[in-house]
Chimera marker file (.cmm) of the C-alpha trace (Angstrom):
<marker_set name="trace">
<marker id="1" x="-0.145" y="-0.006" z="-0.084" r="1" g="1" b="0" radius="0.5"/>
<marker id="2" x="1.273" y="3.439" z="-0.794" r="1" g="1" b="0" radius="0.5"/>
<marker id="3" x="2.062" y="5.738" z="2.201" r="1" g="1" b="0" radius="0.5"/>
<marker id="4" x="2.153" y="9.479" z="1.414" r="1" g="1" b="0" radius="0.5"/>
<marker id="5" x="5.360" y="9.853" z="3.550" r="1" g="1" b="0" radius="0.5"/>
<marker id="6" x="7.327" y="7.325" z="1.320" r="1" g="1" b="0" radius="0.5"/>
<marker id="7" x="5.483" y="8.203" z="-2.007" r="1" g="1" b="0" radius="0.5"/>
<marker id="8" x="6.315" y="10.831" z="-4.657" r="1" g="1" b="0" radius="0.5"/>
<marker id="9" x="5.394" y="11.254" z="-8.171" r="1" g="1" b="0" radius="0.5"/>
<marker id="10" x="8.243" y="12.290" z="-10.422" r="1" g="1" b="0" radius="0.5"/>
<marker id="11" x="7.173" y="13.744" z="-13.842" r="1" g="1" b="0" radius="0.5"/>
<marker id="12" x="9.708" y="13.607" z="-16.818" r="1" g="1" b="0" radius="0.5"/>
<marker id="13" x="9.256" y="16.411" z="-19.577" r="1" g="1" b="0" radius="0.5"/>
<marker id="14" x="8.216" y="14.764" z="-22.803" r="1" g="1" b="0" radius="0.5"/>
<marker id="15" x="7.502" y="17.841" z="-24.781" r="1" g="1" b="0" radius="0.5"/>
<marker id="16" x="9.289" y="19.060" z="-27.859" r="1" g="1" b="0" radius="0.5"/>
<marker id="17" x="11.242" y="16.536" z="-29.941" r="1" g="1" b="0" radius="0.5"/>
<marker id="18" x="10.453" y="13.503" z="-27.888" r="1" g="1" b="0" radius="0.5"/>
<marker id="19" x="6.570" y="14.310" z="-28.040" r="1" g="1" b="0" radius="0.5"/>
<marker id="20" x="6.691" y="14.479" z="-31.882" r="1" g="1" b="0" radius="0.5"/>
<marker id="21" x="7.960" y="10.941" z="-32.144" r="1" g="1" b="0" radius="0.5"/>
<marker id="22" x="6.018" y="9.176" z="-29.545" r="1" g="1" b="0" radius="0.5"/>
<marker id="23" x="2.932" y="7.362" z="-30.741" r="1" g="1" b="0" radius="0.5"/>
<marker id="24" x="-0.295" y="8.968" z="-29.472" r="1" g="1" b="0" radius="0.5"/>
<marker id="25" x="1.701" y="11.545" z="-27.505" r="1" g="1" b="0" radius="0.5"/>
<marker id="26" x="-1.547" y="13.577" z="-26.823" r="1" g="1" b="0" radius="0.5"/>
<marker id="27" x="-3.117" y="10.650" z="-24.924" r="1" g="1" b="0" radius="0.5"/>
<marker id="28" x="-0.052" y="10.146" z="-22.882" r="1" g="1" b="0" radius="0.5"/>
<marker id="29" x="-0.049" y="13.726" z="-21.941" r="1" g="1" b="0" radius="0.5"/>
<marker id="30" x="-3.675" y="13.531" z="-20.868" r="1" g="1" b="0" radius="0.5"/>
<marker id="31" x="-2.899" y="10.663" z="-18.774" r="1" g="1" b="0" radius="0.5"/>
<marker id="32" x="-0.010" y="12.244" z="-17.195" r="1" g="1" b="0" radius="0.5"/>
<marker id="33" x="-2.209" y="15.151" z="-16.197" r="1" g="1" b="0" radius="0.5"/>
<marker id="34" x="-4.926" y="12.779" z="-14.647" r="1" g="1" b="0" radius="0.5"/>
<marker id="35" x="-2.313" y="11.140" z="-12.559" r="1" g="1" b="0" radius="0.5"/>
<marker id="36" x="-0.888" y="14.449" z="-11.317" r="1" g="1" b="0" radius="0.5"/>
<marker id="37" x="-4.349" y="15.721" z="-10.374" r="1" g="1" b="0" radius="0.5"/>
<marker id="38" x="-4.899" y="12.486" z="-8.531" r="1" g="1" b="0" radius="0.5"/>
<marker id="39" x="-1.461" y="12.533" z="-6.698" r="1" g="1" b="0" radius="0.5"/>
<marker id="40" x="-2.302" y="16.269" z="-5.656" r="1" g="1" b="0" radius="0.5"/>
<marker id="41" x="-5.745" y="15.157" z="-4.376" r="1" g="1" b="0" radius="0.5"/>
<marker id="42" x="-4.152" y="12.592" z="-2.247" r="1" g="1" b="0" radius="0.5"/>
<marker id="43" x="-1.566" y="15.246" z="-0.977" r="1" g="1" b="0" radius="0.5"/>
<marker id="44" x="1.375" y="13.333" z="-2.506" r="1" g="1" b="0" radius="0.5"/>
<marker id="45" x="4.423" y="15.356" z="-3.509" r="1" g="1" b="0" radius="0.5"/>
<marker id="46" x="4.707" y="15.926" z="-7.252" r="1" g="1" b="0" radius="0.5"/>
<marker id="47" x="7.878" y="16.948" z="-8.842" r="1" g="1" b="0" radius="0.5"/>
<marker id="48" x="8.531" y="17.798" z="-12.397" r="1" g="1" b="0" radius="0.5"/>
<link id1="1" id2="2" r="1" g="1" b="0" radius="0.2"/>
<link id1="2" id2="3" r="1" g="1" b="0" radius="0.2"/>
<link id1="3" id2="4" r="1" g="1" b="0" radius="0.2"/>
<link id1="4" id2="5" r="1" g="1" b="0" radius="0.2"/>
<link id1="5" id2="6" r="1" g="1" b="0" radius="0.2"/>
<link id1="6" id2="7" r="1" g="1" b="0" radius="0.2"/>
<link id1="7" id2="8" r="1" g="1" b="0" radius="0.2"/>
<link id1="8" id2="9" r="1" g="1" b="0" radius="0.2"/>
<link id1="9" id2="10" r="1" g="1" b="0" radius="0.2"/>
<link id1="10" id2="11" r="1" g="1" b="0" radius="0.2"/>
<link id1="11" id2="12" r="1" g="1" b="0" radius="0.2"/>
<link id1="12" id2="13" r="1" g="1" b="0" radius="0.2"/>
<link id1="13" id2="14" r="1" g="1" b="0" radius="0.2"/>
<link id1="14" id2="15" r="1" g="1" b="0" radius="0.2"/>
<link id1="15" id2="16" r="1" g="1" b="0" radius="0.2"/>
<link id1="16" id2="17" r="1" g="1" b="0" radius="0.2"/>
<link id1="17" id2="18" r="1" g="1" b="0" radius="0.2"/>
<link id1="18" id2="19" r="1" g="1" b="0" radius="0.2"/>
<link id1="19" id2="20" r="1" g="1" b="0" radius="0.2"/>
<link id1="20" id2="21" r="1" g="1" b="0" radius="0.2"/>
<link id1="21" id2="22" r="1" g="1" b="0" radius="0.2"/>
<link id1="22" id2="23" r="1" g="1" b="0" radius="0.2"/>
<link id1="23" id2="24" r="1" g="1" b="0" radius="0.2"/>
<link id1="24" id2="25" r="1" g="1" b="0" radius="0.2"/>
<link id1="25" id2="26" r="1" g="1" b="0" radius="0.2"/>
<link id1="26" id2="27" r="1" g="1" b="0" radius="0.2"/>
<link id1="27" id2="28" r="1" g="1" b="0" radius="0.2"/>
<link id1="28" id2="29" r="1" g="1" b="0" radius="0.2"/>
<link id1="29" id2="30" r="1" g="1" b="0" radius="0.2"/>
<link id1="30" id2="31" r="1" g="1" b="0" radius="0.2"/>
<link id1="31" id2="32" r="1" g="1" b="0" radius="0.2"/>
<link id1="32" id2="33" r="1" g="1" b="0" radius="0.2"/>
<link id1="33" id2="34" r="1" g="1" b="0" radius="0.2"/>
<link id1="34" id2="35" r="1" g="1" b="0" radius="0.2"/>
<link id1="35" id2="36" r="1" g="1" b="0" radius="0.2"/>
<link id1="36" id2="37" r="1" g="1" b="0" radius="0.2"/>
<link id1="37" id2="38" r="1" g="1" b="0" radius="0.2"/>
<link id1="38" id2="39" r="1" g="1" b="0" radius="0.2"/>
<link id1="39" id2="40" r="1" g="1" b="0" radius="0.2"/>
<link id1="40" id2="41" r="1" g="1" b="0" radius="0.2"/>
<link id1="41" id2="42" r="1" g="1" b="0" radius="0.2"/>
<link id1="42" id2="43" r="1" g="1" b="0" radius="0.2"/>
<link id1="43" id2="44" r="1" g="1" b="0" radius="0.2"/>
<link id1="44" id2="45" r="1" g="1" b="0" radius="0.2"/>
<link id1="45" id2="46" r="1" g="1" b="0" radius="0.2"/>
<link id1="46" id2="47" r="1" g="1" b="0" radius="0.2"/>
<link id1="47" id2="48" r="1" g="1" b="0" radius="0.2"/>
</marker_set>
């Protein structure tokens, strides 16, 4: 089980050249946004 005191979400920037070559990158970016919102709602630290 995840514990907020030992859990962190680290986001890696995929904009620019990488996003252009990743298949369905818009879907991936939308999913990253959903995960980020969820982590913040759970008061988990988000870095990125």
